[in-house]
N, C-alpha and C positions, 0 to 999 in steps of 0.2 A: 504494500500500500504506500503510495507516495503522496506527500503533501498534506495529508490529513491524519488525525489521530483517531484510532478506533474508539467506539463508545465503550463504556464499562460493560454494557450488555454483550457486545461483541467479544470482549475479553473473557467474560464469564462463560459464554458459549464455547470459546476456544479452550478454556480450562476443562470444561465438561467433555468436549470432544477429545482432548488429549488423553483422557482416561480410557477411551475405547469402550468396548462392550461391557467391561467390568463396572464402569460408572464410578461415581464418587459419592460417598456418604456425606452427610451434612458437615461434619467436622473436617473431613478431608477437603471439601470444597472451600470451607472458610479458611483453612490454613493455606491452601494453594493460592487463593486470592490474596491473602496477606503476603506470602512470599513474592508473588509477582509485583505487588505494590512496593515491597522493600527493594527488590532488584531493579525495578524500572521507575523509581520515584523521579518525577520531573519529565518523564516521557509518556505519562498516562493522562487521560482526560482530567480536567480540573475537578470533575465531580466523581473521581474514582473513590472507592471506599476509604473511609477514615476509620482505621482500627484503633480500638482502645483496649488497654489491659482489662480483662474480665476474669470470671471465675476459672476458666481453663485456657487462658492466654488471649491472644489478639482476637477481637470480635468486632464485627460490623453488622448490625441487624439487617442492613440493606442487602447484604449478600443473599440471605435467605428470602427476603421479599422479592428481589429480582429473579432468583431461581424459581420461585413459585409462580411468578408472573410469566416467566419464560415457558413454564410447563403448559400454559394456556395457549401457546402458539405452536407453530409447526416444527420447531427445532429441538426442544428439550422435553423429556418425559421423566416421570418418577417411575422407577422400576424396582424390582426386588432382586437382590443379589443371590448367588448360589447359597449363601449362608443365611438367607432370610432378612437381610438388612435392606432398608429402603435406600436407593441410590438414584442420583441424577445421571442421566446419560442422554446421548443424542437419540432422538426418536427415529423410528424406521423411515419416516418421511424426510429426514434431514439429509438424505443423500445429495441434495442440490445445494446444501450450505457450503460456502467457500469462505474461508477465513479472510477477513480484510486486514489482518495484522501484518505489520512489517516482519521480515524474516527474523530479525533479532528478537523481537517481542514474541513471535511464535515459538522460537527456539527456547526462550526463557520460560514460557508457559509450559512447554513440554518437559523441560528439566524440573521445574517446580512440582508438576503433577507426578512425574516419575519418582522423585524423591519422597513425596508424601505417600505415594502408593506403596513404597517399599517398607514403610513402617509396619511392624507386625501387630501393633495394637494401638488403641487410643492412648494408653499411658505412655508408650514409647514416643508417639507423635508429640504429645504435650511436653514431655521431658526434652525432646530434641529442640522444639521451638524455644522453650525456656532457656536451654543451654546456649543457643545461638543469639537469643534476644532477651537477656535477663530483665530488661525493663518491662517486659510483658508479664512478669510475675507479680506486679504491683498489687493487684486485687484478687489474687489467686486463692482458691480454696483447695487446690491440688497439692498433694503431699509430694514436693519436689526433692529429689536427691541428685546433686551434681555427680556424685560417684556413680550412681546407677545410669545417669545420662551418658557419662563417658564410657561405661561398660557397653551400653547398648549401641553407641556409636561405633565402637570397635567391632562388636558382633555384626553390625550392619555392614561394615566395611569388609569383613571376611565373607559374609554372605554374597555381597556384590562381587568380590574378587572371584569367588567360586563360580559365580554365574557369568563371569567374563565381562562385566559391565562396570568397571571401576577404574580408578586412577592406578598409576604404576605401583607395583608391589613394593619397590624401595621407598616410595613416599608413605605407604601404609606402615611399613616397618619403622620408618623414621618417626612416625607419630607415636609409636610405642615408647620411644625414648624421651619424649617431651615431658 
């Protein structure tokens, strides 16, 4: 996309699309939108979501409101995952949807969604966000442990390494000595 900035709804659809058929649960959607906002601050629409520290980290009510509204249109639907969780995903009619995002924003969205999707649990996702963005712990009711967050980060890195989708092994080993 050249010359214009995508709307926040376009960005939200792109986030949902990046998850593929698996879709994103509400918390995954919220945290993905937050990460995109952090990564591309200044390159997003002026009305992009304003996240505030909440009970379980960064939260913007408008993310859910927009997602629900998008479910009323042709692009997004609420579905049920294989494990019975409600998830947002592109609808079967969304085949005609083409992302208006710039290639760098599209790549950033994909990276954020992949990272969020690799978290093995809600707790791991919240701990990882708190570890990376400690200011988001301000109003938390979540029992955060930095030691557990570091352990999970290392476990995640080894899972990613085993799956062949991670940084160089020497970088990972170097992080063990930090």
